[in-house]
VEXDREN-2710 file (C-alpha; in Angstrom, 1 decimal):
% VEXDREN-2710
k/r/px/py/pz
1/MET/25.8/-45.8/-177.8
2/THR/24.8/-47.3/-175.1
3/ASP/25.7/-50.5/-174.7
4/ARG/23.1/-53.1/-173.6
5/ALA/22.1/-57.2/-173.5
6/LEU/19.9/-59.6/-172.6
7/THR/20.1/-60.6/-169.7
8/ILE/18.5/-63.5/-167.1
9/ASP/18.2/-63.1/-163.6
10/GLN/16.2/-65.7/-161.3
11/THR/15.5/-63.7/-159.0
12/ARG/13.3/-61.6/-161.0
13/ASP/9.2/-61.9/-161.9
14/GLN/10.4/-60.9/-165.1
15/VAL/13.2/-63.6/-166.3
16/VAL/14.6/-62.0/-169.5
17/GLN/15.2/-58.3/-169.5
18/ILE/17.2/-55.8/-171.9
19/SER/18.7/-53.4/-170.5
20/ALA/21.9/-51.6/-170.2
21/ILE/24.8/-53.0/-169.4
22/ASP/28.1/-51.2/-167.7
23/ALA/31.0/-52.9/-170.1
24/SER/33.0/-51.7/-167.1
25/SER/31.4/-54.6/-164.8
26/LEU/32.8/-57.3/-167.7
27/VAL/35.2/-59.8/-166.5
28/GLY/37.6/-60.9/-169.1
29/ASP/40.8/-59.8/-170.5
30/VAL/39.7/-59.1/-174.2
31/VAL/37.0/-57.5/-174.9
32/ILE/35.3/-57.4/-178.1
33/ALA/32.5/-55.0/-180.2
34/VAL/29.7/-57.9/-180.9
35/GLU/28.7/-57.7/-184.1
36/TRP/26.8/-61.1/-184.7
37/SER/25.5/-63.5/-182.6
38/GLY/23.0/-66.8/-183.1
39/CYS/20.6/-68.8/-181.5
40/ASN/21.6/-72.0/-180.2
41/PHE/19.2/-74.2/-178.3
42/LYS/20.6/-74.0/-175.2
43/ASP/20.3/-70.5/-175.3
44/ALA/16.4/-71.2/-175.1
45/MET/17.1/-73.8/-172.3
46/VAL/19.1/-71.2/-169.9
47/THR/15.8/-68.6/-170.0
48/VAL/13.7/-71.1/-168.8
49/PRO/13.0/-70.6/-164.8
50/GLY/14.3/-72.6/-162.3
51/ASN/16.7/-74.3/-165.4
52/ARG/20.0/-76.5/-164.9
53/VAL/21.8/-75.1/-167.0
54/ALA/22.7/-71.7/-165.9
55/ARG/26.0/-71.5/-163.5
56/LYS/25.6/-67.7/-163.1
57/ASN/23.0/-65.4/-162.1
58/PRO/22.4/-63.1/-162.8
59/LEU/23.9/-64.0/-167.0
60/ILE/24.2/-62.4/-170.2
61/GLY/22.9/-65.1/-172.7
62/GLY/24.2/-66.5/-176.0
63/VAL/27.1/-69.2/-176.3
64/ASP/28.4/-67.9/-179.4
65/LEU/30.0/-64.6/-180.4
66/ALA/31.8/-63.5/-183.7
67/GLY/33.3/-59.5/-183.6
68/ARG/36.5/-57.5/-183.3
69/VAL/38.9/-56.8/-180.0
70/THR/38.2/-53.3/-178.5
71/ALA/40.8/-53.9/-175.8
72/SER/43.5/-56.8/-175.1
73/HIS/44.8/-57.0/-171.9
74/HIS/47.2/-60.5/-172.8
75/PRO/49.7/-60.5/-175.6
76/ASP/48.7/-63.2/-177.6
77/VAL/45.2/-61.4/-179.2
78/ALA/45.2/-57.8/-180.8
79/VAL/43.6/-55.4/-180.6
80/GLY/41.6/-55.2/-183.9
81/THR/41.8/-58.7/-184.4
82/SER/38.3/-60.5/-185.6
83/ALA/37.0/-63.1/-183.2
84/ILE/34.9/-65.3/-183.0
85/VAL/34.5/-67.2/-179.3
86/HIS/31.7/-70.3/-178.0
87/GLY/31.8/-72.6/-176.1
88/TYR/33.7/-72.9/-172.7
89/GLY/31.3/-71.1/-170.4
90/LEU/29.7/-68.5/-172.9
91/GLY/26.6/-68.1/-172.2
92/VAL/25.8/-70.6/-169.0
93/SER/28.9/-69.8/-166.5
94/HIS/30.1/-66.6/-167.9
95/ASP/28.1/-63.4/-169.6
96/GLY/27.7/-64.3/-172.9
97/GLY/27.3/-63.5/-177.0
98/PHE/23.6/-61.4/-176.7
99/ALA/25.5/-57.9/-175.9
100/THR/26.8/-55.2/-177.5
101/VAL/30.1/-56.1/-175.3
102/ALA/31.7/-58.5/-174.5
103/ALA/34.7/-59.6/-172.3
104/VAL/36.8/-63.2/-172.6
105/PRO/39.4/-65.4/-171.3
106/ALA/42.3/-65.0/-174.0
107/ASP/42.7/-68.1/-174.4
108/TRP/38.5/-68.9/-176.1
109/VAL/39.9/-66.5/-178.6
110/VAL/39.5/-68.2/-182.3
111/VAL/41.1/-65.7/-184.9
112/ARG/38.5/-65.4/-187.9
113/PRO/39.7/-66.4/-191.0
114/PRO/40.0/-63.5/-194.1
115/GLU/38.5/-65.6/-195.8
116/MET/34.7/-65.6/-193.4
117/THR/32.7/-62.6/-192.9
118/ALA/31.0/-62.6/-189.0
119/TRP/28.0/-62.8/-190.4
120/THR/28.8/-66.4/-191.7
121/ALA/30.8/-67.3/-188.8
122/MET/27.2/-66.7/-186.8
123/ALA/24.8/-68.5/-189.2
124/ILE/27.5/-71.6/-189.1
125/GLY/27.7/-70.9/-184.8
126/THR/27.5/-73.7/-182.4
127/ALA/25.9/-76.3/-184.6
128/GLY/27.4/-75.7/-187.9
129/PHE/30.9/-76.2/-186.1
130/THR/29.6/-79.1/-183.7
131/ALA/28.5/-80.9/-187.6
132/PHE/31.7/-80.1/-189.1
133/ALA/34.0/-81.5/-185.9
134/SER/31.0/-84.7/-186.2
135/ILE/32.6/-85.4/-189.3
136/ASP/36.5/-85.0/-189.1
137/ALA/35.8/-87.3/-186.9
138/LEU/33.9/-89.4/-189.3
139/LEU/36.7/-89.5/-191.9
140/SER/39.5/-89.4/-189.7
141/GLY/38.0/-93.4/-189.2
142/GLY/38.3/-93.9/-192.6
143/LEU/34.6/-93.0/-194.4
144/THR/34.5/-91.9/-198.2
145/PRO/31.2/-91.3/-200.5
146/ASP/31.5/-94.9/-201.4
147/SER/31.5/-96.2/-198.0
148/GLY/27.5/-96.3/-198.6
149/PRO/24.6/-94.7/-197.0
150/VAL/26.0/-92.3/-193.6
151/LEU/23.3/-91.7/-190.9
152/VAL/21.8/-88.3/-189.4
153/THR/19.3/-88.3/-186.6
154/GLY/17.5/-85.4/-185.5
155/ALA/18.4/-83.6/-188.4
156/THR/15.8/-81.5/-188.2
157/GLY/18.0/-79.8/-185.6
158/GLY/20.6/-76.8/-186.2
159/VAL/23.3/-79.7/-186.0
160/GLY/21.2/-82.6/-188.0
161/SER/20.5/-80.1/-190.8
162/TRP/24.6/-78.7/-190.4
163/ALA/25.5/-82.3/-191.1
164/VAL/22.9/-83.4/-194.0
165/ALA/23.7/-80.4/-196.2
166/LEU/27.8/-80.8/-195.2
167/LEU/27.9/-84.8/-195.6
168/ALA/25.5/-83.9/-199.2
169/ASP/27.7/-81.5/-200.4
170/LEU/30.9/-83.7/-200.1
171/GLY/29.2/-86.6/-202.0
172/PHE/28.1/-89.0/-199.3
173/GLU/24.5/-90.7/-199.6
174/VAL/23.0/-89.2/-196.7
175/VAL/19.2/-90.9/-195.0
176/ALA/17.6/-88.1/-192.4
177/SER/16.1/-89.8/-189.1
178/SER/13.7/-87.2/-188.2
179/GLY/10.0/-87.3/-185.8
180/LYS/9.1/-84.6/-187.7
181/SER/6.5/-86.3/-191.0
182/SER/6.5/-82.6/-192.1
183/SER/10.4/-82.0/-192.4
184/HIS/10.5/-83.9/-195.8
185/ASP/11.1/-81.5/-198.1
186/TYR/12.7/-79.0/-195.8
187/LEU/15.6/-82.5/-195.4
188/ARG/15.2/-82.9/-199.1
189/SER/16.4/-79.8/-199.9
190/LEU/19.8/-79.8/-197.8
191/GLY/20.9/-82.9/-200.1
192/ALA/19.1/-85.6/-197.6
193/THR/18.9/-88.2/-200.7
194/ARG/16.5/-90.7/-198.1
195/ILE/14.6/-90.1/-194.6
196/ILE/13.1/-92.1/-192.4
197/GLY/11.5/-92.5/-189.0
198/ARG/13.2/-93.3/-185.7
199/ASP/11.6/-97.1/-185.6
200/GLU/13.1/-97.4/-188.3
201/ILE/17.0/-97.0/-187.6
202/ASP/17.0/-100.2/-186.3
203/ASP/15.8/-104.5/-187.3
204/ARG/15.9/-107.3/-186.0
205/PRO/15.6/-105.9/-181.9
206/GLU/15.0/-109.4/-180.7
207/ARG/18.3/-110.3/-181.7
208/VAL/21.8/-109.4/-180.6
209/LEU/22.9/-107.2/-183.3
210/GLY/20.6/-105.3/-186.3
211/THR/21.2/-105.4/-190.0
212/ALA/24.9/-103.6/-191.3
213/ALA/23.5/-100.4/-192.9
214/TRP/25.1/-97.4/-192.4
215/ALA/28.7/-96.9/-192.9
216/GLY/28.4/-93.9/-190.4
217/ALA/26.3/-92.1/-188.4
218/ILE/25.9/-88.5/-186.9
219/ASP/24.0/-89.0/-183.5
220/CYS/21.7/-85.6/-182.1
221/VAL/19.8/-87.6/-180.1
222/GLY/21.3/-90.0/-177.8
223/GLY/19.7/-92.8/-175.1
224/ALA/17.6/-95.4/-177.2
225/THR/18.2/-93.7/-180.8
226/LEU/22.0/-94.4/-180.3
227/ALA/21.5/-98.2/-178.9
228/ALA/20.0/-98.3/-182.1
229/ILE/22.5/-97.2/-185.0
230/LEU/25.5/-99.1/-182.9
231/ARG/23.1/-102.0/-183.7
232/SER/23.5/-101.3/-187.5
233/LEU/26.6/-99.8/-187.7
234/ALA/28.6/-101.5/-190.7
235/TYR/31.1/-103.3/-189.7
236/GLY/34.9/-100.4/-188.6
237/ALA/32.2/-97.5/-189.0
238/THR/32.0/-95.2/-187.0
239/VAL/28.9/-92.9/-184.7
240/ALA/30.2/-89.4/-183.8
241/ALA/27.7/-88.6/-180.6
242/SER/27.0/-85.0/-179.8
243/GLY/23.2/-84.9/-178.7
244/LEU/21.3/-85.9/-175.9
245/THR/17.7/-85.2/-176.5
246/GLY/16.4/-88.7/-176.8
247/GLY/18.2/-89.5/-173.5
248/ALA/21.2/-89.7/-171.3
249/ASN/21.5/-93.3/-171.0
250/LEU/23.1/-96.2/-173.1
251/ALA/21.6/-99.5/-173.1
252/THR/23.9/-101.3/-175.1
253/THR/26.4/-104.8/-175.2
254/VAL/30.0/-104.8/-176.0
255/TYR/28.9/-106.7/-178.8
256/PRO/29.0/-104.3/-181.9
257/PHE/32.4/-102.9/-180.7
258/ILE/34.6/-106.6/-180.8
259/THR/32.5/-108.3/-183.6
260/ARG/32.1/-105.7/-186.0
261/GLY/34.5/-102.8/-184.7
262/VAL/32.9/-99.4/-184.2
263/ARG/33.7/-96.8/-183.3
264/LEU/31.8/-94.6/-180.8
265/CYS/33.3/-90.9/-181.0
266/GLY/32.0/-88.1/-178.7
267/ILE/31.8/-84.4/-179.9
268/ASP/32.3/-81.9/-177.7
269/ALA/32.4/-78.0/-178.4
270/VAL/33.1/-76.5/-175.1
271/GLU/36.4/-77.7/-174.3
272/MET/37.4/-78.2/-177.0
273/PRO/40.8/-77.1/-176.6
274/LEU/41.7/-74.1/-179.0
275/MET/44.2/-75.0/-181.6
276/HIS/42.0/-78.3/-182.4
277/ARG/39.0/-75.2/-182.5
278/GLN/41.0/-73.4/-184.6
279/ALA/42.0/-75.7/-187.0
280/ILE/37.9/-76.7/-187.5
281/TRP/36.9/-73.2/-187.8
282/ASP/40.1/-72.5/-190.8
283/ALA/39.0/-75.4/-192.7
284/MET/35.1/-74.1/-193.0
285/ALA/36.2/-71.2/-194.5
286/THR/35.4/-72.0/-197.7
287/PRO/32.9/-70.5/-200.0
288/GLU/30.5/-74.2/-200.2
289/VAL/30.3/-73.9/-196.4
290/ALA/29.1/-70.2/-196.6
291/ARG/26.7/-70.9/-199.4
292/ILE/25.7/-73.7/-196.5
293/ALA/25.6/-71.2/-194.4
294/ALA/23.1/-68.2/-196.3
295/GLN/20.8/-71.6/-197.0
296/LEU/19.8/-72.2/-193.4
297/THR/19.7/-69.2/-192.1
298/THR/16.1/-68.4/-192.1
299/ALA/15.4/-65.6/-190.1
300/THR/18.0/-62.5/-189.0
301/VAL/16.5/-61.1/-185.8
302/PRO/18.3/-57.3/-183.6
303/LEU/18.7/-57.8/-180.1
304/ASP/15.2/-57.1/-178.9
305/GLY/13.6/-59.9/-181.4
306/VAL/15.7/-62.8/-179.4
307/PRO/13.6/-63.4/-176.4
308/ALA/10.6/-64.5/-179.0
309/ALA/13.2/-66.2/-181.3
310/LEU/14.1/-68.2/-178.4
311/ASP/10.6/-69.3/-177.4
312/ALA/10.3/-70.7/-181.0
313/LEU/13.5/-72.9/-180.3
314/ARG/12.5/-74.5/-177.4
315/SER/8.7/-75.1/-179.1
316/SER/10.2/-76.1/-182.0
317/THR/8.2/-74.4/-184.8
318/VAL/12.0/-72.8/-186.8
319/THR/13.5/-74.8/-188.2
320/GLY/17.4/-73.3/-189.3
321/ARG/19.5/-71.0/-188.2
322/THR/18.6/-67.5/-186.7
323/VAL/21.1/-64.9/-186.6
324/VAL/21.0/-61.8/-184.1
325/ASP/22.8/-58.7/-185.4
326/LEU/24.1/-56.7/-182.5
327/SER/25.8/-54.1/-184.7
328/GLU/22.5/-51.8/-183.6
329/GLY/22.6/-52.7/-180.4
END
């Protein structure tokens, strides 16, 4: 079978093409036959002409993948290993997972837990991984279901949807914030107990601090939204921040930190050390997470269907996770 990939070439009139590739030209000491990948917002961004996300040209897209190791030049990774790879430079500065074959550095390879299928791994994907890591940060800060309501912003996005579903499964009272009025039924189906608009996160804007409303928060937006969350966290609460669609600047004061003892925890799914990354994937290998993965997956496409799937993702006309079947190219 001829190996194929989705290639992004900013020097061509047609930026995105699906074509045959020479596997021997790929760089990395571990070669993986890719079985499944997934569509992420970053994947959509690297296909935009003139974007500042991609760090390599031409580039094979796809920031996550699951497959089986077919060749290895590193003693720590054996041939036959069931592998998950995401983050680092995959699909940004290093050829990624929208291909039937990939080559990566050995220290990027997570061993897929035997209880988890490759399909489930990519139904979870970078979004589910980030949400799970965010919840782990809140639990490490002492959050329990008895603490009070937990806020999730950008709740219809990949990370937000996963966060709502996972928190609800753990028994938390989840308040979902979304700017999409049409999303209420979807968010309730994931377990949200209440849905609010972006302007309802904070009150008393004329004061230094707002009402202590949230026992914890997962913020996928950033900017003014994150500043509003910090003003309205309960004493000792943690907010896990992983997004910046609302802006990269943060206009706040020290008052939430020194008078309420709140914590701002950044969640990085790109450069997280392999040992921590492996521990999170191992923790996600449960029937409950597999059930949520199936619930959140709304589409399965072949490689040829990826460009249209990324267009839909970029235009915000799709909810849930789109997985990509690479088994037949």
